[in-house]
ChimeraX commands (.cxc) that place a marker at each C-alpha (Angstrom):
marker #1 position 6.55,-15.08,-40.04 radius 0.5
marker #1 position 9.11,-13.31,-42.14 radius 0.5
marker #1 position 10.91,-16.48,-42.92 radius 0.5
marker #1 position 7.80,-18.46,-43.62 radius 0.5
marker #1 position 6.26,-15.91,-45.94 radius 0.5
marker #1 position 9.38,-14.70,-47.40 radius 0.5
marker #1 position 8.86,-10.93,-47.13 radius 0.5
marker #1 position 11.61,-8.43,-46.44 radius 0.5
marker #1 position 10.96,-6.41,-43.27 radius 0.5
marker #1 position 10.81,-2.70,-43.42 radius 0.5
marker #1 position 10.28,-0.13,-40.62 radius 0.5
marker #1 position 7.25,1.21,-42.45 radius 0.5
marker #1 position 5.59,-2.24,-42.14 radius 0.5
marker #1 position 3.77,-2.13,-45.43 radius 0.5
marker #1 position 4.87,-5.66,-46.33 radius 0.5
marker #1 position 3.01,-6.96,-43.33 radius 0.5
marker #1 position -0.04,-4.80,-43.29 radius 0.5
marker #1 position -2.22,-7.28,-45.14 radius 0.5
marker #1 position -1.04,-10.08,-42.88 radius 0.5
marker #1 position -1.76,-7.97,-39.68 radius 0.5
marker #1 position -5.11,-7.04,-41.10 radius 0.5
marker #1 position -5.98,-10.73,-41.79 radius 0.5
marker #1 position -4.89,-11.83,-38.34 radius 0.5
marker #1 position -7.00,-9.08,-36.74 radius 0.5
marker #1 position -10.00,-10.03,-38.72 radius 0.5
marker #1 position -9.59,-13.72,-37.71 radius 0.5
marker #1 position -9.11,-12.78,-34.07 radius 0.5
marker #1 position -12.24,-10.58,-34.11 radius 0.5
marker #1 position -14.21,-13.24,-35.91 radius 0.5
marker #1 position -13.27,-15.73,-33.25 radius 0.5
marker #1 position -14.53,-13.24,-30.58 radius 0.5
marker #1 position -11.24,-12.86,-28.75 radius 0.5
marker #1 position -11.23,-9.73,-26.75 radius 0.5
marker #1 position -8.50,-7.00,-26.92 radius 0.5
marker #1 position -6.28,-8.26,-29.77 radius 0.5
marker #1 position -2.57,-7.30,-29.63 radius 0.5
marker #1 position -0.18,-7.25,-32.38 radius 0.5
marker #1 position 3.57,-8.24,-32.66 radius 0.5
marker #1 position 6.58,-6.42,-31.38 radius 0.5
marker #1 position 9.01,-3.83,-32.46 radius 0.5
marker #1 position 12.54,-5.28,-32.35 radius 0.5
marker #1 position 14.58,-2.03,-32.74 radius 0.5
marker #1 position 15.03,-1.37,-29.05 radius 0.5
marker #1 position 16.34,2.27,-29.31 radius 0.5
marker #1 position 13.98,3.41,-32.16 radius 0.5
marker #1 position 11.07,4.81,-30.18 radius 0.5
marker #1 position 10.00,7.03,-33.13 radius 0.5
marker #1 position 9.73,3.83,-35.34 radius 0.5
marker #1 position 7.94,2.10,-32.52 radius 0.5
marker #1 position 5.46,4.92,-32.20 radius 0.5
marker #1 position 4.70,4.89,-35.91 radius 0.5
marker #1 position 4.24,1.08,-35.96 radius 0.5
marker #1 position 2.00,1.27,-32.88 radius 0.5
marker #1 position -0.09,3.99,-34.39 radius 0.5
marker #1 position -0.39,2.04,-37.63 radius 0.5
marker #1 position -1.66,-1.03,-35.61 radius 0.5
marker #1 position -4.05,1.08,-33.63 radius 0.5
marker #1 position -5.49,2.49,-36.80 radius 0.5
marker #1 position -6.01,-1.07,-38.09 radius 0.5
marker #1 position -8.01,-1.97,-34.95 radius 0.5
marker #1 position -5.58,-3.58,-32.57 radius 0.5
marker #1 position -5.97,-2.80,-28.77 radius 0.5
marker #1 position -2.37,-3.15,-27.90 radius 0.5
marker #1 position 0.96,-4.67,-28.78 radius 0.5
marker #1 position 3.75,-6.77,-27.26 radius 0.5
marker #1 position 6.83,-5.07,-25.83 radius 0.5
marker #1 position 10.31,-6.49,-25.71 radius 0.5
marker #1 position 11.93,-3.70,-23.70 radius 0.5
marker #1 position 10.82,-1.56,-20.80 radius 0.5
marker #1 position 11.43,1.68,-22.75 radius 0.5
marker #1 position 8.74,0.55,-25.16 radius 0.5
marker #1 position 5.94,0.29,-22.56 radius 0.5
marker #1 position 5.26,4.12,-22.10 radius 0.5
marker #1 position 5.13,4.64,-25.91 radius 0.5
marker #1 position 2.72,1.62,-26.42 radius 0.5
marker #1 position 0.52,2.74,-23.52 radius 0.5
marker #1 position 0.31,6.30,-24.84 radius 0.5
marker #1 position -0.59,5.18,-28.37 radius 0.5
marker #1 position -3.22,2.63,-27.39 radius 0.5
marker #1 position -4.89,4.56,-24.55 radius 0.5
marker #1 position -7.55,6.96,-25.52 radius 0.5
marker #1 position -6.82,10.67,-24.78 radius 0.5
marker #1 position -9.09,12.65,-22.51 radius 0.5
marker #1 position -10.42,14.34,-25.72 radius 0.5
marker #1 position -11.26,11.01,-27.23 radius 0.5
marker #1 position -13.08,9.88,-24.05 radius 0.5
marker #1 position -15.03,13.22,-23.98 radius 0.5
marker #1 position -15.90,12.88,-27.61 radius 0.5
marker #1 position -17.10,9.32,-26.94 radius 0.5
marker #1 position -19.37,10.55,-24.00 radius 0.5
marker #1 position -20.77,13.30,-26.10 radius 0.5
marker #1 position -21.47,10.96,-29.04 radius 0.5
marker #1 position -23.26,8.49,-26.81 radius 0.5
marker #1 position -25.44,11.30,-25.34 radius 0.5
marker #1 position -26.28,12.71,-28.81 radius 0.5
marker #1 position -27.21,9.37,-30.22 radius 0.5
marker #1 position -29.33,8.48,-27.18 radius 0.5
marker #1 position -31.05,11.85,-27.35 radius 0.5
marker #1 position -31.78,11.38,-31.04 radius 0.5
marker #1 position -33.06,7.82,-30.36 radius 0.5
marker #1 position -35.40,9.10,-27.73 radius 0.5
marker #1 position -36.86,11.50,-30.29 radius 0.5
marker #1 position -37.24,8.72,-32.81 radius 0.5
marker #1 position -34.24,9.36,-35.02 radius 0.5
marker #1 position -31.77,6.56,-35.86 radius 0.5
marker #1 position -28.95,8.60,-37.46 radius 0.5
marker #1 position -27.86,12.18,-36.97 radius 0.5
marker #1 position -25.09,14.63,-37.71 radius 0.5
marker #1 position -22.59,14.90,-34.85 radius 0.5
marker #1 position -19.70,17.27,-35.14 radius 0.5
marker #1 position -19.96,17.23,-38.95 radius 0.5
marker #1 position -20.22,13.40,-39.26 radius 0.5
marker #1 position -23.09,10.99,-39.63 radius 0.5
marker #1 position -23.33,8.81,-36.60 radius 0.5
marker #1 position -25.75,6.13,-35.47 radius 0.5
marker #1 position -26.09,3.27,-33.01 radius 0.5
marker #1 position -23.09,1.44,-34.40 radius 0.5
marker #1 position -20.76,4.38,-33.53 radius 0.5
marker #1 position -22.49,4.85,-30.20 radius 0.5
marker #1 position -21.86,1.14,-29.37 radius 0.5
marker #1 position -18.20,1.59,-30.11 radius 0.5
marker #1 position -18.03,4.76,-28.02 radius 0.5
marker #1 position -19.73,2.92,-25.14 radius 0.5
marker #1 position -17.24,0.11,-25.39 radius 0.5
marker #1 position -14.29,2.53,-25.17 radius 0.5
marker #1 position -15.92,4.29,-22.16 radius 0.5
marker #1 position -16.61,1.04,-20.33 radius 0.5
marker #1 position -13.17,-0.39,-21.03 radius 0.5
marker #1 position -11.47,2.72,-19.62 radius 0.5
marker #1 position -13.73,3.11,-16.58 radius 0.5
marker #1 position -15.94,5.95,-17.76 radius 0.5
marker #1 position -19.25,4.11,-18.13 radius 0.5
marker link #1:1,2 radius 0.2
marker link #1:2,3 radius 0.2
marker link #1:3,4 radius 0.2
marker link #1:4,5 radius 0.2
marker link #1:5,6 radius 0.2
marker link #1:6,7 radius 0.2
marker link #1:7,8 radius 0.2
marker link #1:8,9 radius 0.2
marker link #1:9,10 radius 0.2
marker link #1:10,11 radius 0.2
marker link #1:11,12 radius 0.2
marker link #1:12,13 radius 0.2
marker link #1:13,14 radius 0.2
marker link #1:14,15 radius 0.2
marker link #1:15,16 radius 0.2
marker link #1:16,17 radius 0.2
marker link #1:17,18 radius 0.2
marker link #1:18,19 radius 0.2
marker link #1:19,20 radius 0.2
marker link #1:20,21 radius 0.2
marker link #1:21,22 radius 0.2
marker link #1:22,23 radius 0.2
marker link #1:23,24 radius 0.2
marker link #1:24,25 radius 0.2
marker link #1:25,26 radius 0.2
marker link #1:26,27 radius 0.2
marker link #1:27,28 radius 0.2
marker link #1:28,29 radius 0.2
marker link #1:29,30 radius 0.2
marker link #1:30,31 radius 0.2
marker link #1:31,32 radius 0.2
marker link #1:32,33 radius 0.2
marker link #1:33,34 radius 0.2
marker link #1:34,35 radius 0.2
marker link #1:35,36 radius 0.2
marker link #1:36,37 radius 0.2
marker link #1:37,38 radius 0.2
marker link #1:38,39 radius 0.2
marker link #1:39,40 radius 0.2
marker link #1:40,41 radius 0.2
marker link #1:41,42 radius 0.2
marker link #1:42,43 radius 0.2
marker link #1:43,44 radius 0.2
marker link #1:44,45 radius 0.2
marker link #1:45,46 radius 0.2
marker link #1:46,47 radius 0.2
marker link #1:47,48 radius 0.2
marker link #1:48,49 radius 0.2
marker link #1:49,50 radius 0.2
marker link #1:50,51 radius 0.2
marker link #1:51,52 radius 0.2
marker link #1:52,53 radius 0.2
marker link #1:53,54 radius 0.2
marker link #1:54,55 radius 0.2
marker link #1:55,56 radius 0.2
marker link #1:56,57 radius 0.2
marker link #1:57,58 radius 0.2
marker link #1:58,59 radius 0.2
marker link #1:59,60 radius 0.2
marker link #1:60,61 radius 0.2
marker link #1:61,62 radius 0.2
marker link #1:62,63 radius 0.2
marker link #1:63,64 radius 0.2
marker link #1:64,65 radius 0.2
marker link #1:65,66 radius 0.2
marker link #1:66,67 radius 0.2
marker link #1:67,68 radius 0.2
marker link #1:68,69 radius 0.2
marker link #1:69,70 radius 0.2
marker link #1:70,71 radius 0.2
marker link #1:71,72 radius 0.2
marker link #1:72,73 radius 0.2
marker link #1:73,74 radius 0.2
marker link #1:74,75 radius 0.2
marker link #1:75,76 radius 0.2
marker link #1:76,77 radius 0.2
marker link #1:77,78 radius 0.2
marker link #1:78,79 radius 0.2
marker link #1:79,80 radius 0.2
marker link #1:80,81 radius 0.2
marker link #1:81,82 radius 0.2
marker link #1:82,83 radius 0.2
marker link #1:83,84 radius 0.2
marker link #1:84,85 radius 0.2
marker link #1:85,86 radius 0.2
marker link #1:86,87 radius 0.2
marker link #1:87,88 radius 0.2
marker link #1:88,89 radius 0.2
marker link #1:89,90 radius 0.2
marker link #1:90,91 radius 0.2
marker link #1:91,92 radius 0.2
marker link #1:92,93 radius 0.2
marker link #1:93,94 radius 0.2
marker link #1:94,95 radius 0.2
marker link #1:95,96 radius 0.2
marker link #1:96,97 radius 0.2
marker link #1:97,98 radius 0.2
marker link #1:98,99 radius 0.2
marker link #1:99,100 radius 0.2
marker link #1:100,101 radius 0.2
marker link #1:101,102 radius 0.2
marker link #1:102,103 radius 0.2
marker link #1:103,104 radius 0.2
marker link #1:104,105 radius 0.2
marker link #1:105,106 radius 0.2
marker link #1:106,107 radius 0.2
marker link #1:107,108 radius 0.2
marker link #1:108,109 radius 0.2
marker link #1:109,110 radius 0.2
marker link #1:110,111 radius 0.2
marker link #1:111,112 radius 0.2
marker link #1:112,113 radius 0.2
marker link #1:113,114 radius 0.2
marker link #1:114,115 radius 0.2
marker link #1:115,116 radius 0.2
marker link #1:116,117 radius 0.2
marker link #1:117,118 radius 0.2
marker link #1:118,119 radius 0.2
marker link #1:119,120 radius 0.2
marker link #1:120,121 radius 0.2
marker link #1:121,122 radius 0.2
marker link #1:122,123 radius 0.2
marker link #1:123,124 radius 0.2
marker link #1:124,125 radius 0.2
marker link #1:125,126 radius 0.2
marker link #1:126,127 radius 0.2
marker link #1:127,128 radius 0.2
marker link #1:128,129 radius 0.2
marker link #1:129,130 radius 0.2
marker link #1:130,131 radius 0.2
marker link #1:131,132 radius 0.2
view
């Protein structure tokens, strides 16, 4: 990709963020489950790997490829939800379902507006990680 497009790679990944976003949108539009992003080639730079993985998780990727065994624990840690995230997802689903049973579609949950769209996302996280 670097050669074809002509960008200059940087550890921050800013030059590929638009490309990675476009690929992710195309993958999601095609209905492919659990999209993964490219790899981190600097084998010993686990701090850079973590930052790149976190950036990709924030974009919406569900994982990334690894080229070295030392990368696997970092990637797993970044892309797996924390116990706190799972707990929040369960609370969010319960709050939305309670509000829906009372005839309310949107509500304030922990200081944020949430609705069925957020509950569906939370349900998917819980199901994928065995907490349904």
